[in-house]
Backbone bond lengths (Angstrom), bond angles and torsions (degrees), N, CA, C in turn:
res aa  C-N    CA-C-N  psi(-1)  N-CA   C-N-CA  omega(-1)  CA-C   N-CA-C  phi
1 M - - - 1.461 - - 1.519 109.22 -
2 I 1.304 116.75 135.95 1.458 122.11 178.69 1.516 107.97 -82.51
3 S 1.313 116.66 126.41 1.456 119.51 177.21 1.520 109.20 -111.33
4 S 1.306 114.93 156.72 1.459 119.77 -176.58 1.516 109.65 -117.57
5 S 1.323 116.44 130.04 1.450 122.30 168.96 1.519 106.24 -124.89
6 Q 1.299 116.57 172.04 1.458 119.04 -174.50 1.528 112.02 -58.59
7 G 1.317 118.66 -36.71 1.449 121.62 -179.02 1.519 113.72 -74.04
8 N 1.318 117.24 -23.97 1.462 121.13 -176.28 1.526 114.05 -97.75
9 D 1.311 118.22 -6.18 1.459 120.89 -175.27 1.527 112.69 -59.95
10 K 1.321 117.40 -45.98 1.467 120.10 -178.66 1.518 111.11 -65.39
11 M 1.337 116.55 -39.24 1.457 119.54 179.03 1.534 110.19 -66.06
12 L 1.311 116.92 -40.82 1.462 121.06 179.05 1.528 111.11 -63.60
13 I 1.325 117.31 -42.10 1.464 120.70 177.50 1.525 110.56 -63.84
14 N 1.318 118.17 -40.70 1.467 120.50 178.49 1.523 111.38 -65.19
15 I 1.322 117.51 -37.96 1.466 120.35 176.76 1.525 110.31 -63.94
16 I 1.321 116.99 -43.73 1.468 121.04 179.99 1.525 109.98 -63.72
17 K 1.334 117.81 -43.42 1.466 120.58 178.46 1.526 111.26 -63.98
18 T 1.318 116.97 -35.48 1.466 120.41 177.66 1.517 110.73 -65.41
19 V 1.323 116.46 -41.51 1.474 119.95 176.19 1.525 109.85 -60.85
20 G 1.342 117.63 -43.03 1.462 120.73 176.92 1.516 112.08 -61.07
21 T 1.326 116.93 -38.35 1.465 120.89 177.31 1.521 111.02 -64.82
22 Y 1.329 116.83 -44.14 1.463 120.17 178.08 1.529 111.40 -61.78
23 Y 1.327 116.42 -40.21 1.465 119.58 175.83 1.526 110.97 -60.68
24 S 1.333 116.54 -41.96 1.464 120.77 -179.61 1.524 111.38 -63.95
25 I 1.316 116.25 -45.13 1.459 120.50 179.73 1.523 110.49 -64.50
26 A 1.326 116.64 -40.54 1.465 120.36 178.41 1.522 111.03 -63.40
27 A 1.332 117.33 -35.00 1.461 120.30 179.09 1.521 111.27 -71.38
28 L 1.343 117.33 -31.65 1.453 120.50 180.00 1.525 112.36 -74.89
29 M 1.330 116.25 -27.93 1.469 121.43 179.94 1.526 108.99 -125.75
30 P 1.343 118.81 77.87 1.463 121.14 -171.84 1.526 114.23 -59.89
31 N 1.325 118.30 -34.83 1.461 119.08 -178.82 1.520 111.52 -63.95
32 M 1.318 116.57 -43.80 1.452 120.28 179.58 1.527 111.50 -83.53
33 G 1.317 117.24 -25.78 1.455 121.07 -177.00 1.509 114.79 -77.55
34 S 1.333 118.01 -16.26 1.460 119.76 -178.65 1.525 111.16 -62.70
35 A 1.320 117.78 -34.38 1.470 120.64 177.43 1.530 110.62 -65.96
36 L 1.330 116.45 -36.24 1.460 120.17 178.35 1.522 110.82 -65.87
37 Y 1.351 116.63 -46.30 1.456 120.20 177.80 1.527 110.56 -60.34
38 K 1.319 117.58 -39.71 1.461 121.72 179.30 1.526 110.18 -63.00
39 T 1.332 116.65 -44.18 1.459 120.67 178.87 1.520 111.11 -63.09
40 F 1.328 117.28 -44.95 1.463 120.73 179.15 1.525 111.04 -62.01
41 T 1.327 116.83 -36.34 1.461 120.69 178.43 1.527 110.64 -69.33
42 E 1.327 116.55 -41.81 1.472 120.47 -179.26 1.527 112.27 -63.91
43 I 1.326 117.14 -36.52 1.468 118.66 179.47 1.530 111.69 -88.95
44 N 1.314 116.98 4.23 1.467 123.63 176.12 1.536 111.53 60.49
45 L 1.322 115.74 43.60 1.456 121.35 -177.04 1.526 112.35 -65.40
46 H 1.329 117.72 -35.38 1.469 119.71 179.73 1.530 110.61 -58.98
47 Q 1.333 117.19 -42.35 1.459 120.51 -179.71 1.526 111.15 -66.99
48 L 1.340 117.50 -37.36 1.459 119.87 176.81 1.529 111.79 -63.09
49 I 1.332 116.18 -40.43 1.470 119.33 178.46 1.525 110.50 -67.41
50 I 1.318 117.62 -38.88 1.470 120.93 177.66 1.527 110.15 -64.12
51 D 1.330 117.46 -39.04 1.466 120.50 175.89 1.526 111.25 -62.58
52 L 1.333 117.20 -37.16 1.467 119.98 175.94 1.524 110.72 -63.01
53 I 1.322 116.27 -41.25 1.465 120.27 -179.78 1.527 110.30 -62.42
54 K 1.316 116.82 -35.07 1.466 120.81 -178.18 1.524 112.99 -76.78
55 T 1.334 117.61 -29.20 1.466 118.64 -167.57 1.522 115.72 -116.32
56 Q 1.309 120.12 -13.75 1.459 121.29 -172.03 1.529 111.72 -97.70
57 P 1.341 116.18 166.36 1.473 120.12 176.18 1.528 111.75 -63.20
58 L 1.308 115.43 164.79 1.463 122.00 -172.84 1.526 113.23 -57.26
59 F 1.324 119.08 -42.66 1.474 120.06 -176.71 1.525 111.37 -66.36
60 I 1.320 118.58 -28.68 1.466 120.98 174.87 1.525 109.85 -79.90
61 Q 1.321 117.27 -36.45 1.466 121.05 176.76 1.516 111.46 -59.01
62 E 1.336 117.23 -41.63 1.468 120.64 -179.12 1.526 111.24 -60.37
63 E 1.321 117.10 -44.84 1.465 120.35 179.14 1.519 111.15 -67.30
64 A 1.327 117.32 -38.69 1.460 121.05 179.58 1.528 110.75 -65.63
65 I 1.328 117.19 -37.83 1.472 120.77 178.13 1.523 110.26 -64.97
66 L 1.328 117.81 -41.32 1.468 120.26 177.93 1.526 111.21 -63.45
67 A 1.329 116.58 -41.04 1.469 120.06 -179.80 1.527 110.87 -66.56
68 I 1.324 118.19 -43.85 1.462 120.25 -178.69 1.530 110.20 -70.04
69 A 1.332 117.69 -33.50 1.465 120.11 176.96 1.521 110.92 -64.13
70 T 1.326 116.29 -39.13 1.453 120.34 177.45 1.515 110.72 -66.39
71 G 1.324 116.85 -38.32 1.457 120.45 179.33 1.513 113.36 -69.67
72 I 1.328 116.48 -36.06 1.464 120.18 -178.58 1.520 110.41 -75.04
73 H 1.324 116.67 -46.76 1.461 120.63 -179.48 1.514 108.42 -148.78
74 P 1.334 117.85 95.09 1.469 120.77 -173.19 1.523 114.69 -57.36
75 F 1.324 118.10 -27.71 1.454 120.55 -176.66 1.522 111.69 -67.83
76 F 1.337 117.10 -37.02 1.460 120.60 -175.63 1.521 113.13 -98.52
77 G 1.334 118.27 -13.10 1.455 120.42 178.37 1.516 111.60 -83.05
78 E 1.298 116.42 169.36 1.462 121.71 174.58 1.522 108.21 -66.58
79 V 1.304 117.70 131.15 1.460 121.61 -179.06 1.524 107.31 -108.32
80 Y 1.332 116.93 105.66 1.457 120.98 -174.83 1.519 112.21 -68.04
81 S 1.331 118.30 -27.11 1.460 119.70 -176.92 1.528 112.32 -80.11
82 M 1.312 118.36 -6.17 1.460 121.98 179.09 1.525 108.72 -123.54
83 P 1.321 118.13 93.01 1.468 120.08 -173.69 1.529 114.09 -64.82
84 W 1.321 118.60 -20.55 1.462 120.10 179.81 1.522 111.56 -79.16
85 K 1.339 118.60 -9.75 1.474 121.39 178.74 1.524 107.71 -101.91
86 R 1.305 116.19 109.20 1.463 121.22 -179.47 1.517 109.77 -124.77
87 G 1.311 116.76 106.05 1.449 120.99 175.60 1.525 112.04 98.93
88 P 1.328 115.55 -171.69 1.460 119.97 -175.20 1.533 112.78 -71.52
89 H 1.281 114.59 167.00 1.460 121.93 179.38 1.526 109.98 -60.50
90 P 1.336 119.26 136.20 1.465 121.20 -174.99 1.533 113.86 -64.49
91 A 1.313 118.87 -16.69 1.472 120.40 -178.18 1.532 112.00 -79.01
92 I 1.321 117.52 -8.69 1.482 119.75 -178.18 1.502 109.79 -77.28
């Protein structure tokens, strides 16, 4: 289980943002991204992110929610690789 202390918070947020970036890139290139999704599934990354949402402070929870939203449905999640896209799709 990943635990958070004051010194590790920034590193944990950067790891979560990196996972969100990988999800975004995998969504943009589905043929090459399928291996990434398979790897994330094999290491049970979704469950680790959900555990972070349950146990970490609010500012880490917010980043974890964005990363898991991108992994579940890249179109509606925050896409870190596209800075002009902030938040959910406007049609919702």
